N, C-alpha and C positions, 0 to 999 in steps of 0.2 A: 609311666616308666616301662610297663610291659609292652606298649605299642612301639616305643623307641627301640626296645631290645629286639622285637620281632623284625623291625625295618632294618636295623643294623645286621642282624644275623642274615637276612635275605640278601643285603648287599654284599656281605662277605661271601656267602655261598655262590652268588652270581659271579662275582670276581674270580673266585676259585675255579668254577667250571670254565669260565672264559679263558683263564690262563692255562688250564689243563688242555682245552681244545687248541689253543695256540701251540703249545708244546707238542701235542700229537701231530698236528699238521707240519710244523717246522722240522721235527725229528724224522718224520717219514720222508721228507724231501732231502734231508742230509745223509740219511743212512743209505748205503749202497744197495741193500736189499729191498728198500722202499718200505720197511716195516717200522712203525713208530716205536721209539723206545731209546734207552741209553745203554751202550756197551752190550753186556750179555743179557740184559732185561728188555723184553719186548711187550708191548701193550696191544691187544687185539680185541675186536668186537665179535661176538658170537651172532651169526646171522641165522642159524638153523637150530632146530630142536633135536638133532641127532644124538646129543649127548645128555638129553634130559633123563632123570632129574638131577644128575650131578652138576651139569652146566646148562642153564636155560638160555633160550633165545632172548637176546637183549642184554645178556650179561657181558662184562668185560673180563678178559682173563690176562694175568701177568704170566708171561712165559720166560723161563730161564734157560739159556742155552746150556746144553750138556757140555762138560769139559772133560774131566778125567773119568767120571762114571759113565755107564752106558744105560740106556733105557731098560727097564725091567717090566715084566709082566704086571699089568695093573696100573702102570703109569699112564696119565693122560698127556698125550704129546700133540704138538702142532708140527705139521710138515707140509712141504709143497706138494700139490696134487700130482704134478709130473714136472719133468724138466723144462717144458715149454710154457707151462701155465704160470700165471701170476695168481693162482687160487691156493689158498691155504686150507687145510683141514685140521680139525682138533678132534681126535678120537682116542680111545683107550687101547693100549698095547695088549693083545691077547696071547701073542706068541712071539718069541725072538730066536732067530737062528744064531749059530756060532759066528757067522760071517757079519753079523750086525743087522741083516735084514729084519723088518718087522712086519707082523701081521696085526692089523688094527681093525677096530670095530666101534661103531657108535653105540652107546648104551641103549639108545632107543631103536636101533636097527635090529631086524631079524637075522641078518646075515653079516659075515665079516666082509670087510672091503675087499674088492677084487685084487688079487696080486699081492706082491710083497713090496714094502716101502724100503727103498734104498736109503741107507743111513745118511748119505750125502744130502738128501732132501729134507733132513730133519732140522727144524728150527729150535726146538727145545721142549721142556717139560712144563706143563701148566703147574704153577705153584701157588696161585691165589686167584680167586674169583671175586669180582665186585658185582653183586646183583643190580640189575636194572641200569648200570652205568652207561652201557652202549645205547640203550633206548634214550636216556636222557640227553646223551651227547648228540644223537641223531636229531632230537627235537630242537636242541639249542642251535644246531648248525642251520636250520631252515632260515632263509632270509626274512620271511615275514615274522617269525618268532624273534630273531635278533632285532628287527625294527621295533617290535612291540616292547621288548625289553629296554631298548635304548630310549624309546619314548617315554615309558614308565619311569625310568631313571631321571630324565630330564624333568618331567612333571614333578617328581619327588623333590628334586633340587629347587626348583622355582617355588613350590609351595612351602618348602622349609625356610626359604629366604623371605618370603612374604610374612610367614608366621613370626619370624624373628623380628621383622621391622614393625609389626603391629602389636607386639607385646608392650605392656606398660613399662615405662622407663626407657624405651628405645625411640621415643618420639623425636622427629627431626624438626618439629616446630620450634621457632625462635621463642626464647623466654621473654615474656612481656613484664615490664616493671611498672 
């Protein structure tokens, strides 16, 4: 019974991560800004350790677009690096001017980011962190890993079918009289 539970849990988790990966890929292609997510919610992978220990490399962050409220000192925000770049930065607000411009800094960095961030480049506020999710996503996206997972699943299906046919009472032999 325990072995079956472990197998089923593994299959469910694998299916869950595959569906999440499909969602992230599809939504990034459908959203005008190219960021995966739905509506005011965005899902991003953290690639550097500039925000450690609050947000670690390999974590995934859920970012919510600011609407009626404005960023406050201490908020962790994600913004476009500059107007021409397709690069995003997730850092903490250390100062905010009345005109909305932000001074940011990574928690692990010694100095504040150079210059002020235009509020028009702001994506939103980090509201949730999922530890190790981005690392797991990157591993699952590798073609060799996907192939191994698929092969393992096929082997599992074939061996389950064989076991079911070899169990007593499932014999396909004709009954002799």
